N, C-alpha and C positions, 0 to 999 in steps of 0.2 A: 210399157213401163220399163225403165232400166233395171237390170238385175240387182238384187240386194247384195251388197258386198259385206263380207265378214270383217269387222273391225277387230284387229288383234288386241286382246286384253293386256293389261299390265301384269306381267308374270313376276311373282316374288317367291323365293324359295325359303323354307323354314327348316332348320337343322338342329335337332337336339344334340348337344355335345357334352361328353364327360371324359376327361383325360384322354384326348385324342391327339396329343402333340406329334405323334409319329405319323398320323394319317391325314390330318386336316388339310395340309398343303395340297396333297394329291386330290382330295375331295374338291377343294375350291378351284384348282387349276382345271379339273375336268369340267366344272360348271362354266369356267371362263372360256373354254375351248368349244363352246356350242356353235354349230353350223346351221345357218338358216334362221336363227332366232337368237334373241339376247335377253338375259334376265335384267330386271331393273334393280332389284335389291336382293340381298341374302341376309336372313336373320339367323344368327348363331346364338342359341340359348345355352350358355355355359352353365351346366347343372352340377353344382358342388365340385368343380374342378380343383384338383390339388397338384396338377402338373404344370407344364409350361405352355399349355394351349393358349391361354390369354396373351402371353408375352409374344407369341408368334404373329398375332393378327395385325399389329401396326406395320410390320414389315411386308406382309402379304397384301394388305388392302390397296395400297396405291397402284399396284400392278394388275388389278382386276377390273374388268369392264362393267362392273356393277358396284353399287354402294354396299358396303359390309356393315352390318349392325351387330356388334358384339354385346350381348346382354348377359350380365352375370347374375346368377341366383344361387343362394344357399338355402335349399329347402330343408325342412325338418326330415329326419330319417324316414318316416313312413311315406313321405311324398317325393323323396329324392330318387325318382325313376324316370325312364324315358317318356312315359305317358304324360306326366305332369309337364315335363320340358317341351315335348312336342306340341301339346295343347297350347301352352303359352306362346311358343314360337309361332305357331300358325295364327293365333289371334293377333299378334303384332303384325305378321305378314298381311293379314286381311285388312288391317288399318292402312298399311302402306299401299296395298294394291288398289284400294278404293272399291266402290260398289260394283264396278264392271270388271274387276280384275280376276286373276286366277292365282290361287295359292298352290305351291308345290312343296312336297316334303321328301327328304331323303335322309340317309344316315351318314354320320360323320366318317365312318369307315368305308364308305362307298365311293365309287368313281362312276359317274353316269356316262353313257355312250355319247359320242359327239352329236348325234341327232336326237337325243333324249327330249330336249325342250321342243324342237320343231315337230317331232312326231306326236308329242303330247298335245300341243296346240292344234295340230291337224285334227285330232280326235274331237276337240272342242268345236272346231269348225264344222264337223259332221253332226253336231247336235248333242255331244256328251255333256253331262253336268259334273261328272267325275271320271278320272282316268286312272286305271291301275296298270303299273308296269311290272316287268319281270325282274327278279333279283337272282343273279348268277354268282356262284362262289368263285373267287379269284383262283385262276388255274394253279398258281404256286401253292396256295393253301389247300386246294382240292387234292393236289398230289400227295399231301401228307395224311389224307383221310383214307382209312382202309377200304379196299375195293368192295368188300361185302356191304359196307354202309352206302356206298354209291349205288350198288345194285338194289339194295332195299329202297333207297330213295327213288330210283328209277321206276321200280314196280309200284310204289305207293303213288307217285305222281301220275304214272300212266293210268292207274285205276281211277284216280280223281278226274282225269281227262275223259275217261269213258263215261263216268257218271255225268259230267258236265255235257257231254255229247247227247246223252239221253234227254237232259233238260232242253238242249238246243233243238232237238228233233220234235219233242212233244210240245214245248212251250217256247217257241223261238222269240228272241228279242231283236227286232229290226235294227236297233241301235248298237247291238253287241253281237254281230254276226260271226259265224264260224269262218275261218279259224280264229280262236281266241285262247286265252289261258285262264287259269282259275286261281291265281295268286292274289292275296290281299295283304301286301307287305308295306309297312311304313317306309321301306327303302325307296319306294316309288309310288306315291299317290299324289294326284292333283285334283283340285276341286274349285269350281267357281265360287267367288265370294257370296253370291246369291244363295247357292246351295249350302255353303258352309253355315250361313245364318239360318236357313230353313231347317237344316238337320240338327241344329243346336250345338254345332262345334264338335270337336273331338273329345270323347270322354277321357279324363285324366286317370286312366287305369294303370296299374303296375305291369300288367301283361295284356296283350290282345287289344290294345287301344285302336289299332288299325282296323281289325275286323269289326270291332264294335262301332266304329265310325261309319264304315261302309254299310253296316246293317241299318244304322240310323238314316243314311241316305236312301236306302231302299224303302224304308218305312214311309218316307214322304215322296215316293215315286220318282226319285232321282234317276237319271239315265247314267248308268255306269258302263264304260267301255273298258274291257280287258284287252288292252292293245298289245299284240305280240311283238311289235317293233319298238316298244318303249323299254329300254334295257338299262340296268345298273349292275355293276360288279361289286360285291361286298366281300368282306373278309370271311374266312372260314375258321376263325380262331376258336379255341375251346376255353379260353379265359376271357369272358365277356364283361360288359358293363351292367347288364340287366339280369338280375336273378330270375331264372326260369326262361330266359330268352333263347335265341338260336344257339348261342355258344354253350350255354348250360345243357341244352338238349343234345348237342353233339358230344359234349363231354360225357353225359350220362350214357349215351348209346355206345360210346367207345368201351364202356365197362360192361353194359348189358343192354341189348336191344329191347325196345318197348314191345310188350306183348300185343297191345292194341294200336291200331292205326289212328290217325288224326280224327278227332271227334266229329268233324264235318263229313266224314266218309261213312257210307252205309251200304247194306246189301243192294244189289242192282234192282231187284223187284220192289223194294221199299222206295228207292229213288224214282222208279217208274210211276209208282202210285202217287208220290209227292208231286211229280211234274204234271201228271194228268189232273190232279186236284187243282193245282194252281192255274192250269189252262182253263179248267171248267169255271173257276172263279172269274177269270178274265172275261170269258164269254158271257157269264151271268151279268156282270156289271155293264156290259155293252148293250144289254136289252132294256127296253122301256120297263120301268118298275110297275109292278102290279098287273102286267100283261099276263096272259095265259102262259106264254112261253117262259116268262120269268119264274112262275110257280113250278113249272115242269123242271127247268134247269136247277132251280134252288133245291127241290126235293132230291134230284139226282146227285147234287153235290153233298147234301146231307147224308145220303146213303154211302157215298164214297168215303166220307170222313167219319162215319159212325157217330154222328151228332144229331141231336134233335133239330128238326127243320126250323123251329122258332129261333134257336140259338144261331144257326147258320144265317138266317135272314137278318137278324140283328147285327151280327158282325159284318156281313157282306155290305151293309149300307154305310160303312165308314167312309169318311171323305177321301182318304187315300187307299188305293188298292193295297199298297204295302202294309198299312195298318190293319186292313181287313185280313190279309193273308197271315200276318204275324199272329193275330188272335186265333184264327182258325187252326193254324199249324200247331200252336201250343195246346189248344183245347182237344184236338183230335186224338183219340186212342189209336187210330189207324196209322198215325204218322209219328209215333214214338220213335226216337232215335235208337237204332240197334247198332252196337259197336261191332267192328270188324276185326277179327283176330289176324295177326300177321301170319300165323301158321296156316291159315285158311285162305290167304290172299290169292293163290293161284286158282282155286276153285271159284272165288268171286270174280276174278278176271274173266274166266271162261263164260260165266253167266252174263256178265256185263257185255261181253262181245256179242253173245247171242242176241241179247235185247237190241243192241245197236243195229245188228244185221237185219233183224226183223223190222225195225222201224224204218231203216233205209229202203228195204224191199217194199214196204207198204207205201212209203212216199213215192217211190218210183212208179208203182202200180196206179196210184192216184193221179199222178201227172200224166201218165199214158192215157188213162181213161178220160181225163179232162181234154187232152188234145184230140181224142177221137170224137168228142162231143162238139168240137168247134165247127161252125158252119163253113162249108167250102165255097169260096167265091168263084 
């Protein structure tokens, strides 16, 4: 039989925009300069704009290699945020892309790399349902940020990568192999229209709509690729458009650094326990139900999670692994999130590095033993 060829989907980008007259041209020109792939449409959701952003689009649009859809909205104050605008922009993009298409989203203050689209589509070709890219701060803006904040960010990001490496070594995802990153930023997310519909779209939240959407994708077992070669540069401004967003965070940290790290970070041993429990759930669901081995594995998982076996059995039978894991994770007293204090980060770094070294050594020993068991021809 001839090989099955990947048919490139129709890619449409969705961009929430609020008073970005100074940056929207650079954003659109970067999208126009893509190499190896081309966008079909760009949806710009102008959210309560009061500057000249709208007036700039008629002059820009004729020189772009994709159709520009400028959609104006005046939301009531409680809804006038990026979550609402991104949600509606992506819904319009889904309609334009069609059932076999791909929706991408970025920020109006961002400039995507020339291979942003091509590398994103390559990840879909490898089987991804959603692709997360990395957001880098513009070098000129980064130079204005005090060095101690850069160092704090480097330490926090590095710690997050160590925790993600623990997950990779204990509960590997063949569709999201190492190396990868751990960012979930609306500055660079792509999703197939099929997965967009299955996950229920993007929650129109005032903050964290990007993380909430990817959590919804995980709940329905969507394949997420954290592609290290999908890059976008964003501004490092401290006067932003979203209250509580990245700009507000930087402005706050200029005055006083946060005592606690990002809520997704936790002590290394808790992370290890979490990764082992998820791997155990995955093994359990691969077994024939009601078999003797199912009962053994189920009781073992219940012990890990400090939950009654009947409760674990009920949750483990969910249609999606993601739904099962979400329920077990929330119910388990053994997996309660423990915050990490910035003052203790160096100690947590050392513990995480030890765990990673031990896991790597164990993997190496397992592979060596496996090779020695192979028959010699």
